[in-house]
Kinemage of the C-alpha trace (Angstrom):
@kinemage 1
@onewidth
@group {chain A} dominant
@subgroup {mainchain}
@vectorlist {calphas} color= white
{ca met a 1} P -2.807 -30.003 -8.095
{ca ala a 2} L -0.684 -27.908 -9.922
{ca leu a 3} L -0.171 -28.668 -13.797
{ca glu a 4} L 3.431 -28.062 -14.520
{ca ile a 5} L 3.604 -27.178 -18.667
{ca glu a 6} L 7.502 -27.347 -19.562
{ca arg a 7} L 9.824 -28.029 -22.743
{ca lys a 8} L 13.185 -29.232 -22.351
{ca phe a 9} L 16.119 -28.547 -24.814
{ca leu a 10} L 19.308 -29.880 -25.111
{ca leu a 11} L 22.525 -27.478 -25.052
{ca ser a 12} L 25.611 -28.008 -26.578
{ca glu a 13} L 27.246 -25.486 -24.343
{ca tyr a 14} L 26.527 -23.403 -21.422
{ca pro a 15} L 25.902 -19.938 -22.695
{ca asp a 16} L 28.276 -17.934 -21.340
{ca ser a 17} L 28.578 -15.610 -24.295
{ca lys a 18} L 24.488 -14.903 -24.048
{ca ile a 19} L 25.010 -14.108 -20.432
{ca glu a 20} L 28.147 -11.623 -21.683
{ca asp a 21} L 26.844 -10.291 -24.051
{ca gly a 22} L 23.529 -9.460 -22.164
{ca ser a 23} L 21.296 -11.572 -23.877
{ca leu a 24} L 20.495 -13.596 -20.619
{ca glu a 25} L 19.740 -11.568 -17.708
{ca ile a 26} L 21.224 -13.593 -14.699
{ca ile a 27} L 18.191 -14.048 -11.799
{ca ser a 28} L 19.965 -16.688 -9.791
{ca ile a 29} L 21.949 -19.416 -9.869
{ca gln a 30} L 20.901 -22.775 -7.334
{ca his a 31} L 22.729 -26.151 -6.510
{ca ile a 32} L 20.381 -28.992 -6.473
{ca glu a 33} L 20.396 -32.599 -5.116
{ca gln a 34} L 17.940 -34.520 -5.966
{ca thr a 35} L 16.407 -37.876 -4.679
{ca tyr a 36} L 13.682 -39.993 -5.389
{ca leu a 37} L 11.635 -41.614 -2.537
{ca ala a 38} L 9.513 -43.566 -4.525
{ca leu a 39} L 8.492 -44.366 -8.267
{ca ala a 40} L 5.771 -46.211 -9.706
{ca asp a 41} L 4.757 -45.878 -13.786
{ca gly a 42} L 4.157 -42.662 -14.637
{ca glu a 43} L 4.372 -40.723 -10.681
{ca glu a 44} L 7.500 -39.695 -8.219
{ca leu a 45} L 7.924 -38.611 -5.302
{ca arg a 46} L 11.376 -36.897 -4.620
{ca val a 47} L 12.976 -34.411 -2.202
{ca arg a 48} L 15.202 -31.485 -3.132
{ca arg a 49} L 17.810 -29.366 -1.299
{ca leu a 50} L 18.188 -26.182 -3.063
{ca arg a 51} L 21.088 -23.981 -1.649
{ca thr a 52} L 21.820 -20.568 -3.367
{ca ala a 53} L 25.392 -19.745 -4.776
{ca asp a 54} L 25.551 -16.493 -3.325
{ca thr a 55} L 24.438 -16.720 0.276
{ca his a 56} L 24.648 -20.132 0.625
{ca his a 57} L 20.992 -20.715 2.205
{ca ser a 58} L 19.329 -23.812 1.667
{ca asp a 59} L 15.711 -24.847 1.154
{ca tyr a 60} L 14.174 -28.067 1.197
{ca met a 61} L 11.154 -29.587 -1.141
{ca leu a 62} L 8.904 -32.376 -1.089
{ca thr a 63} L 7.510 -32.553 -4.739
{ca tyr a 64} L 4.713 -35.902 -6.156
{ca lys a 65} L 4.373 -35.632 -10.056
{ca ser a 66} L 1.960 -37.482 -12.070
{ca gly a 67} L 2.029 -37.547 -15.667
{ca tyr a 68} L 4.756 -37.653 -18.464
{ca gly a 69} L 6.202 -35.645 -21.144
{ca leu a 70} L 4.953 -31.513 -21.806
{ca val a 71} L 2.205 -31.851 -19.356
{ca lys a 72} L 2.651 -33.265 -15.576
{ca gln a 73} L 0.391 -33.134 -12.220
{ca glu a 74} L 2.507 -31.432 -9.751
{ca leu a 75} L 1.898 -31.103 -5.776
{ca glu a 76} L 5.040 -29.485 -3.997
{ca his a 77} L 5.895 -28.436 -0.668
{ca ala a 78} L 8.960 -26.923 1.402
{ca ile a 79} L 9.893 -29.276 4.139
{ca thr a 80} L 12.223 -28.547 7.269
{ca lys a 81} L 15.966 -29.794 7.063
{ca gln a 82} L 15.319 -32.063 10.142
{ca leu a 83} L 12.729 -34.300 7.604
{ca tyr a 84} L 15.033 -33.565 4.450
{ca asp a 85} L 17.705 -35.618 6.222
{ca glu a 86} L 15.761 -38.238 8.028
{ca leu a 87} L 14.764 -38.998 4.313
{ca ile a 88} L 17.601 -39.114 3.198
{ca asp a 89} L 19.773 -41.142 5.998
{ca asn a 90} L 16.402 -43.316 5.228
{ca val a 91} L 16.831 -44.181 1.494
{ca arg a 92} L 20.627 -44.234 1.427
{ca phe a 93} L 20.582 -43.142 -2.615
{ca ile a 94} L 22.806 -41.013 -4.754
{ca pro a 95} L 21.358 -37.413 -5.023
{ca leu a 96} L 21.316 -36.407 -8.705
{ca leu a 97} L 23.394 -33.055 -8.625
{ca lys a 98} L 22.811 -29.985 -10.436
{ca asp a 99} L 23.809 -26.492 -10.939
{ca arg a 100} L 20.965 -24.684 -11.710
{ca thr a 101} L 20.933 -20.740 -13.700
{ca thr a 102} L 17.868 -19.265 -13.668
{ca ala a 103} L 17.644 -16.356 -15.981
{ca arg a 104} L 15.417 -14.319 -18.431
{ca ile a 105} L 16.126 -13.995 -22.026
{ca ser a 106} L 16.678 -9.898 -22.310
{ca gly a 107} L 13.805 -7.938 -23.759
{ca thr a 108} L 11.583 -10.521 -22.952
{ca asp a 109} L 9.039 -11.914 -20.025
{ca ile a 110} L 10.326 -15.312 -20.517
{ca ile a 111} L 12.431 -17.280 -17.805
{ca ile a 112} L 14.578 -20.418 -18.428
{ca glu a 113} L 16.381 -22.614 -16.182
{ca ile a 114} L 19.536 -23.997 -17.203
{ca asp a 115} L 20.928 -27.364 -15.737
{ca arg a 116} L 24.786 -28.407 -15.367
{ca tyr a 117} L 24.685 -32.121 -13.710
{ca asn a 118} L 27.565 -32.834 -12.140
{ca his a 119} L 27.190 -36.954 -12.631
{ca his a 120} L 26.263 -36.274 -16.622
{ca pro a 121} L 27.985 -34.319 -19.078
{ca leu a 122} L 24.696 -32.837 -19.988
{ca ile a 123} L 23.419 -29.461 -19.990
{ca val a 124} L 19.572 -28.561 -20.325
{ca val a 125} L 17.741 -25.477 -20.648
{ca glu a 126} L 13.498 -25.702 -19.434
{ca val a 127} L 10.963 -23.064 -20.143
{ca glu a 128} L 7.968 -23.147 -18.297
{ca phe a 129} L 4.295 -22.093 -19.930
{ca lys a 130} L 0.951 -21.561 -18.329
{ca asp a 131} L -0.600 -23.353 -20.743
{ca glu a 132} L -0.591 -26.240 -23.239
{ca his a 133} L -0.946 -23.815 -26.287
{ca thr a 134} L 1.437 -21.343 -25.445
{ca ala a 135} L 4.010 -24.200 -24.913
{ca lys a 136} L 3.527 -25.535 -28.125
{ca ser a 137} L 3.789 -22.285 -30.335
{ca phe a 138} L 6.838 -21.459 -28.430
{ca gln a 139} L 9.409 -20.709 -31.082
{ca pro a 140} L 12.720 -21.510 -28.990
{ca pro a 141} L 16.409 -19.202 -30.141
{ca ser a 142} L 18.067 -21.886 -32.231
{ca trp a 143} L 21.200 -21.605 -29.550
{ca phe a 144} L 18.725 -24.043 -27.510
{ca gly a 145} L 19.326 -27.034 -29.670
{ca lys a 146} L 17.151 -30.161 -29.600
{ca asp a 147} L 13.884 -30.395 -27.933
{ca ile a 148} L 14.014 -33.214 -25.590
{ca ser a 149} L 10.614 -32.608 -23.880
{ca thr a 150} L 9.423 -35.912 -24.105
{ca asn a 151} L 12.603 -37.970 -24.555
{ca lys a 152} L 12.694 -40.206 -21.254
{ca gln a 153} L 16.533 -40.819 -21.363
{ca tyr a 154} L 17.199 -36.511 -20.416
{ca ser a 155} L 14.576 -36.654 -17.422
{ca asn a 156} L 15.605 -35.962 -13.852
{ca lys a 157} L 14.317 -39.503 -12.492
{ca glu a 158} L 16.245 -41.527 -15.427
{ca met a 159} L 19.690 -40.019 -14.579
{ca trp a 160} L 18.629 -40.827 -11.688
{ca lys a 161} L 18.198 -43.778 -11.690
{ca gln a 162} L 21.085 -44.343 -13.681
{ca leu a 163} L 23.699 -42.779 -10.983
{ca asn a 164} L 21.753 -45.453 -8.401
{ca gly a 165} L 21.814 -48.583 -10.288
{ca val a 166} L 17.832 -48.400 -10.211
{ca ser a 167} L 16.313 -50.658 -13.193
{ca ser a 168} L 13.497 -49.629 -14.767
């Protein structure tokens, strides 16, 4: 099982000015529908539909995660549209919807993911790292805002639970 090592920051606004001035280079934009199939203490099983903004092509993923905070274990596999639809039809929950902009910070090899949520007035930026030391030593640009990497309130899982009235 692979490790996911990431930090997450709260943005006060979408960084349009950074895109316009070339500080951020857009790689892709996706529309994401995310639904949890099972939740347990520190574990989750979810499905996602990822639709590219320009071509409207969709990919479907099944993901298992274990852990919380900076480092999690993650197992992710592509699934068929048919399996995705069957699972969604059976759980009958409202998916968490977000638009994800993947970008590179100009002049670096740092790739970021900016998520804007449809059901929440929230914009976050995530950065994934190859190891925990690199993650901890990362100095974010000032426009990233507050580090929310370990704040459960801002996790996708918690936002989805609120949206669906699922108790903790």
